[in-house]
Structure formats: C-alpha cells, structure tokens
TIVEX-327779 format. One line per 4 residues: number of its first residue (from 1); their letters; for each residue x, y, z of C-alpha. Coordinates in pm, whole numbers, padded with zeros to 5 digits. Example, Ala and Ser with C-alpha at 12.3 -4.5 7.8 and 13.67 -1.06 7.14 Angstrom:
! residues 2
1	AS	01230,-00450,00780  01367,-00106,00714
***
This chain:
! residues 128
1	XXXX	06826,10210,06093  07097,10144,06351  07017,09972,06676  07258,09886,06951
5	XXXX	07249,09666,07256  07495,09897,07433  07398,10165,07681  07621,10466,07723
9	XXXX	07648,10590,08080  07747,10945,08158  07923,10944,08494  08167,11238,08500
13	XXXX	08201,11223,08879  08288,10852,08885  08000,10765,09118  07934,10427,08959
17	XXXX	08299,10330,08975  08327,10453,09335  08072,10198,09451  08257,09902,09301
21	XXXX	08531,09742,09507  08863,09673,09339  08946,09310,09264  09255,09337,09476
25	XXXX	09367,08980,09546  09464,08874,09191  09669,09189,09145  09843,09150,09478
29	XXXX	09937,08797,09370  10061,08927,09035  10265,09200,09206  10420,08944,09441
33	XXXX	10507,08711,09153  10653,08990,08938  10867,09124,09220  11003,08773,09285
37	XXXX	11141,08745,08931  11512,08686,08896  11746,08788,08617  11663,08466,08432
41	XXXX	11326,08578,08296  11204,08365,08004  10901,08575,07903  10888,08742,07564
45	XXXX	10887,09119,07529  10522,09100,07415  10422,08901,07724  10602,09152,07945
49	XXXX	10420,09439,07772  10086,09269,07835  10163,09226,08205  10273,09590,08224
53	XXXX	09946,09695,08059  09745,09494,08312  09934,09651,08602  09902,09998,08448
57	XXXX	09526,09967,08411  09489,09845,08766  09720,10118,08897  09495,10378,08734
61	XXXX	09193,10225,08910  09374,10232,09245  09478,10595,09180  09109,10681,09142
65	XXXX	09028,10507,09471  09314,10681,09653  09202,11018,09515  08840,10961,09622
69	XXXX	08940,10854,09972  09189,11139,10012  08919,11387,09908  08705,11265,10200
73	XXXX	08969,11367,10454  09002,11717,10601  09212,11947,10385  09571,11992,10500
77	XXXX	09562,11675,10710  09874,11461,10719  09723,11156,10544  09563,11374,10277
81	XXXX	09892,11554,10211  10082,11225,10184  09818,11090,09948  09869,11396,09727
85	XXXX	10242,11325,09711  10182,10959,09623  09925,11055,09359  10160,11306,09193
89	XXXX	10436,11045,09186  10198,10783,09049  10080,11012,08771  10442,11078,08675
93	XXXX	10528,10710,08676  10220,10620,08473  10327,10858,08195  10649,10662,08138
97	XXXX	10601,10455,07820  10562,10080,07864  10854,09867,07753  10872,09493,07709
101	XXXX	11125,09452,07990  11115,09290,08332  11238,09618,08481  10937,09807,08343
105	XXXX	10693,09543,08470  10855,09541,08813  10834,09920,08832  10460,09900,08758
109	XXXX	10425,09629,09023  10602,09849,09280  10365,10131,09191  10057,09914,09248
113	XXXX	10200,09799,09580  10270,10159,09692  09920,10269,09591  09760,09989,09791
117	XXXX	09974,10078,10092  09853,10439,10070  09494,10324,10022  09516,10111,10338
121	XXXX	09656,10405,10534  09378,10629,10409  09121,10371,10516  09276,10366,10863
125	XXXX	09275,10748,10880  08919,10791,10750  08675,10956,10989  08427,10716,11142
***
C-alpha cells in the first residue's frame, strides 16, 4: 500500500498561480547586481548557470503574469499589442540554452527587467 502526503492540484487555467503575487524585490535586486557586473567576474561557470536558472524561472513566472494581464485588456489595444510583442520576444529568448557565462546571465537579467517594465505598463493601462 502506497500513501503520500502530497496533494496533486489540477489547475490548467493557472487560477491558483494568478492569485499569488510575485516575490519581486529579491529578483529586482538580483537583476540590478547582475547588470552592474564588470568584466572581472570571479564566479564559476556553475554559479553563473545557477543564477541564470533562477532568473529563467522567475522570467517564466513574470511572462505568465504579463500574459494574464494582457488578456484582461481589450483586444487590439495598444498596450495589449505591445505586450504580445514583448511576450513573443521573451519566449524566443527563453528558448536560448543557458550557458555558464556572465553574458548569458546578464541577458536573462535584462529580460526580467523588460518583463517587469511591461507588467507595470499593463497595470497602469488596466481598466478600473
């Protein structure tokens, strides 16, 4: 007999995730630190890969938030159309394999920053 303490949730529409706010501040600090790096980076390739993985996972979460907020706007509106462009670019950038380089990590940091900028603009454009 197999028993488990885990509960499997079926949430194909992402309703549970939609109600949870992103933990934005630590990632904004990480983005700021990563983008301030100079050529004299002393981190190992493995450490850089781990940072890139963290930023990639968070970028995917922000993509989901941007998509949900854009879907709430009227179709063919300016902010919704711009969000679609940013989302297509983000999806393309997220398919690039992770490398253990500062350049890769900084590209992921720029992506997170751009996604948050779009998210803020969508919040400002949301109907009251």
